PAVEX-826616 format. One record per residue: residue number from 1; residue in three letters; x, y, z of N, C-alpha, C in turn. Coordinates in steps of 0.05 Angstrom, whole numbers, plus 5000, padded with zeros to 4 digits. Each point is the difference from the previous one (the first is absolute). Example, Ala and Ser with C-alpha at 12.3 -4.5 7.8 and 13.67 -1.06 7.14 Angstrom:
R num residu n_c1 n_c2 n_c3 ca_c1 ca_c2 ca_c3 c_c1 c_c2 c_c3
R 1 ALA 5264 4886 5156 4982 5024 5000 5018 5024 5000
R 2 SER 4993 5021 4986 5016 5024 5001 4985 5022 5014
***
This chain:
R num residu n_c1 n_c2 n_c3 ca_c1 ca_c2 ca_c3 c_c1 c_c2 c_c3
R 1 MET 8120 7595 9428 5014 5022 5003 5015 5008 4972
R 2 ASN 5003 4988 4981 5012 5006 4976 4979 5022 4986
R 3 GLY 4971 4997 5005 4982 5016 4994 5002 5026 5010
R 4 LEU 5004 5002 5027 5006 5024 5015 5026 5018 4990
R 5 VAL 5018 4985 4998 5027 5008 4986 4992 5017 4975
R 6 PHE 4987 4985 4978 4995 5007 4976 4978 5025 4999
R 7 LEU 4983 5001 5022 4986 5019 4998 5011 5027 5013
R 8 SER 5015 4999 5021 5024 5024 5008 5012 5006 4983
R 9 LEU 5013 4985 4977 5017 5013 4980 4981 5014 4977
R 10 LEU 4979 4985 4999 4978 5016 4977 4992 5026 5010
R 11 ALA 4995 5001 5027 4994 5028 5007 5023 5021 5000
R 12 VAL 5023 4988 5004 5026 5021 4994 5001 5008 4972
R 13 ALA 4998 4982 4988 5005 5000 4972 4974 5021 4984
R 14 MET 4977 4998 5012 4979 5016 4993 5001 5026 5007
R 15 GLY 5011 5007 5028 5005 5026 5010 5020 5018 4982
R 16 GLN 5019 4984 4989 5023 5012 4989 4987 5008 4969
R 17 LEU 4986 4981 4985 4993 5005 4974 4974 5015 4996
R 18 PHE 4983 5000 5022 4977 5015 5002 4994 5018 5021
R 19 PRO 5016 5022 5000 5000 5017 5025 4975 5014 5003
R 20 PHE 4978 4989 5006 4975 5018 5006 4993 4997 5028
R 21 PHE 4978 5023 5010 4998 4996 5027 4965 4996 4997
R 22 PRO 4993 4981 5009 4971 4995 4996 4985 5011 5020
R 23 TRP 5008 5010 5019 4983 5011 5022 5005 5031 4997
R 24 GLY 4999 5009 4980 4995 5033 4997 5022 5016 5002
R 25 SER 5023 4987 4991 5024 5013 5003 5013 4999 4973
R 26 GLN 5016 5024 4998 5015 5003 4976 5033 5007 5001
R 27 GLY 5012 4985 4989 5033 5005 5006 5014 5010 4976
R 28 ASP 5025 5017 5009 5019 5011 4978 5025 5001 5014
R 29 ARG 5019 5000 4987 5027 5003 5009 5018 5024 4988
R 30 ILE 5013 5013 5016 5014 5025 4990 5025 5001 5015
R 31 HIS 5024 4998 4987 5026 4997 5014 5003 4992 5024
R 32 GLY 4988 4973 4997 5002 4981 5024 4979 5005 5023
R 33 TYR 4986 5014 4994 4974 5007 5021 4976 4988 4988
R 34 HIS 4986 4982 5016 4977 4990 4991 4975 5017 5007
R 35 PHE 4985 5000 4986 4973 5020 5004 4972 4988 4999
R 36 VAL 4987 4991 5025 4975 4980 5004 4982 5020 5008
R 37 TYR 4977 5004 4979 4978 5017 5014 4977 4979 5005
R 38 HIS 4991 5003 5021 4979 4987 5018 4972 5022 4998
R 39 ASP 4983 4989 4984 4976 5014 4992 4985 5000 5022
R 40 ASN 4996 4973 5014 4980 4994 5020 5005 5023 5025
R 41 ASN 5023 5010 5006 5003 5018 5022 5017 5028 4992
R 42 ASP 5000 5003 4967 5014 5024 4993 5026 5007 5009
R 43 LEU 5014 4977 5001 5030 5002 5010 5022 4991 4975
R 44 LEU 5015 5016 4997 5025 4991 4985 5028 4993 5016
R 45 VAL 5004 4978 4999 5024 4988 5009 5022 5002 4984
R 46 ILE 5023 5014 5005 5027 5001 4985 5020 4988 5016
R 47 ARG 5013 4982 4990 5020 4987 5012 5028 4994 4988
R 48 ASN 5023 4996 5010 5022 4995 4989 5014 4976 5020
R 49 SER 5025 4997 4999 5009 4981 5009 5000 4997 5033
R 50 ASP 5001 5032 5011 5000 5003 5026 4980 5020 5013
R 51 SER 4982 5015 4980 4986 5022 5013 4971 4992 4988
R 52 CYS 4975 5009 5013 4978 4999 4992 4988 5024 5004
R 53 TYR 4986 5011 4979 4985 5029 5002 4968 4993 4992
R 54 LEU 4984 5015 5019 4972 4996 4999 4989 5027 4992
R 55 VAL 4985 5001 4980 4987 5021 4989 4969 4999 5000
R 56 GLU 4990 5013 5018 4970 5001 4997 4989 5014 4973
R 57 ILE 4985 4991 4986 4992 5010 4975 4970 5012 5007
R 58 SER 5002 5026 4995 4977 5016 5001 4978 4994 4978
R 59 ALA 4973 5010 5008 4976 4998 4981 5012 5012 4972
R 60 ASP 5011 5021 4998 5009 5012 4978 5019 4984 4980
R 61 LEU 5017 4982 5011 5020 4988 4988 4987 4972 4994
R 62 ARG 4981 4990 5016 4989 4975 4994 4995 4986 4972
R 63 ASN 4989 5013 4985 4992 4998 4971 5026 5001 4986
R 64 ASP 5016 5017 5002 5027 5000 4989 5015 4977 5002
R 65 MET 4999 4985 5025 5016 4976 5009 4991 4975 4982
R 66 HIS 4979 5001 4987 4987 4983 4986 5006 4995 4968
R 67 HIS 5012 5022 4990 5007 5004 4973 5036 5003 4999
R 68 LYS 5007 4984 4981 5030 4998 4999 5014 5027 5000
R 69 ASP 4995 5015 4981 5014 5021 4992 5002 5018 5025
R 70 THR 4975 5004 5014 5000 5020 5020 5013 4983 5025
R 71 ARG 4996 4978 5006 5010 4986 5016 5035 5004 5004
R 72 GLU 5010 4995 4973 5030 5002 4999 5010 5028 5006
R 73 LYS 4984 5021 4995 5006 5027 5005 5004 5008 5028
R 74 ILE 4977 4986 5015 5003 5003 5031 5024 4988 5013
R 75 GLU 5005 4970 4989 5020 4987 5010 5027 5012 4997
R 76 ASP 5000 5011 4972 5029 5017 5000 5003 5021 5012
R 77 GLN 4980 5019 5008 5001 5021 5022 5006 4986 5023
R 78 LEU 4990 4978 5011 5004 4989 5029 5030 4992 4997
R 79 TYR 5005 4989 4981 5035 4992 4997 5017 5027 5004
R 80 LYS 4994 5015 4986 5011 5026 5005 5004 5014 5028
R 81 GLN 4976 4997 5014 4995 5011 5027 5017 4981 5015
R 82 ILE 5004 4976 4999 5014 4978 5013 5029 5006 4994
R 83 LYS 5008 5002 4979 5029 5011 4994 5009 5028 5014
R 84 ASN 4982 5018 4998 5002 5028 5014 4992 5001 5030
R 85 ASN 4994 4980 5013 4994 4997 5024 4973 5017 5008
R 86 GLU 4981 5006 4986 4976 5019 5001 4977 4985 5005
R 87 GLY 4988 5011 5024 4972 4992 5003 4999 4973 5020
R 88 ILE 5027 4991 5010 5001 4976 5012 5005 5004 5033
R 89 SER 4982 4982 5012 5003 5000 5031 4999 4972 5008
R 90 GLN 5014 4996 5020 5006 4971 5011 4973 4991 5010
R 91 GLY 5000 4967 4994 4978 4989 5008 5010 4973 5015
R 92 ASN 4983 4986 5005 5005 4970 5011 4984 4979 4992
R 93 HIS 5008 4973 5004 4985 4980 4991 4975 5000 5013
R 94 ASP 4997 4999 5029 4975 4995 5016 4979 5023 4992
R 95 GLU 5013 5022 4990 4978 5022 4988 4986 4990 4977
R 96 ILE 5016 4988 4981 4989 4990 4973 4976 4979 5009
R 97 ARG 5004 4983 5018 4984 4974 5008 4972 5014 5010
R 98 ASP 5010 5020 5020 4979 5008 5013 4980 5023 4986
R 99 LYS 5011 5013 4985 4991 5023 4982 4982 4991 4977
R 100 TYR 5011 4980 4983 4990 4994 4974 4988 4966 4999
R 101 HIS 5007 4989 5022 4985 4976 5002 5004 4984 4975
R 102 ASP 5021 5000 4989 5008 4986 4972 5022 4979 5009
R 103 ARG 4995 4977 4999 5021 4980 5003 5023 4999 4978
R 104 LEU 4993 5007 4976 5020 5001 4977 5020 5020 5007
R 105 ASP 4988 5027 5005 5016 5026 5007 5020 4991 5023
R 106 SER 4989 4987 5019 5020 4993 5022 5019 4980 4987
R 107 PHE 4993 4980 4992 5019 4984 4985 5025 5015 4981
R 108 LEU 4989 5016 4982 5020 5016 4983 5019 5012 5014
R 109 CYS 4993 5010 5022 5019 5019 5015 5014 4985 5028
R 110 VAL 4998 4975 4999 5012 4986 5025 5030 5004 4995
R 111 ARG 5018 5007 5016 5027 4999 4998 5009 5027 4985
R 112 HIS 4979 5020 4993 5010 5021 4988 4996 5026 5019
R 113 GLN 5016 5022 4997 4998 5021 5015 4976 5010 4985
R 114 THR 4978 5011 5015 4975 5009 4990 4996 5029 5000
R 115 PHE 4987 5011 4980 5000 5030 5001 4973 5007 4988
R 116 HIS 4991 5026 5005 4974 5011 4992 5011 5022 4976
R 117 LEU 4984 4997 4981 5005 5018 4976 4979 5014 4990
R 118 VAL 5003 5027 4999 4977 5015 4993 5006 5013 4971
R 119 TYR 4978 4991 4983 5004 5007 4971 4998 5031 4996
R 120 GLN 5023 5012 4986 4999 5026 4995 4998 5002 4969
R 121 ALA 4979 5010 4987 4997 5005 4977 5022 5018 4986
R 122 PRO 5008 4989 4978 5022 5020 4989 4988 5027 4986
R 123 ALA 5013 5021 5006 4993 5028 5000 4998 5007 4967
***
């Protein structure tokens, strides 16, 4: 039993000290929003304490999401869109599960309002 408690605490500590995503995801934080890119289904999940935004990544943006500088520019633009309420439409949790078939996405958006967000490149 002590071993199980120790392993659980170790896993929590490792998650805090080494925040990486071995299943093909990359994560960033901007002003209380957590950005997690799932390259296995070209989906960017953006969430804060009460909302979850899903952004489908087009083939044009796919390569940019793998490079820190271009990914951060895209994330900054999406953050501005959220703040300005641009390109956002209502979604729901069942839609996430049925459309994307990704348990991690479903888990990330549990008990959050769910929205679709369409990336609009800056002019």
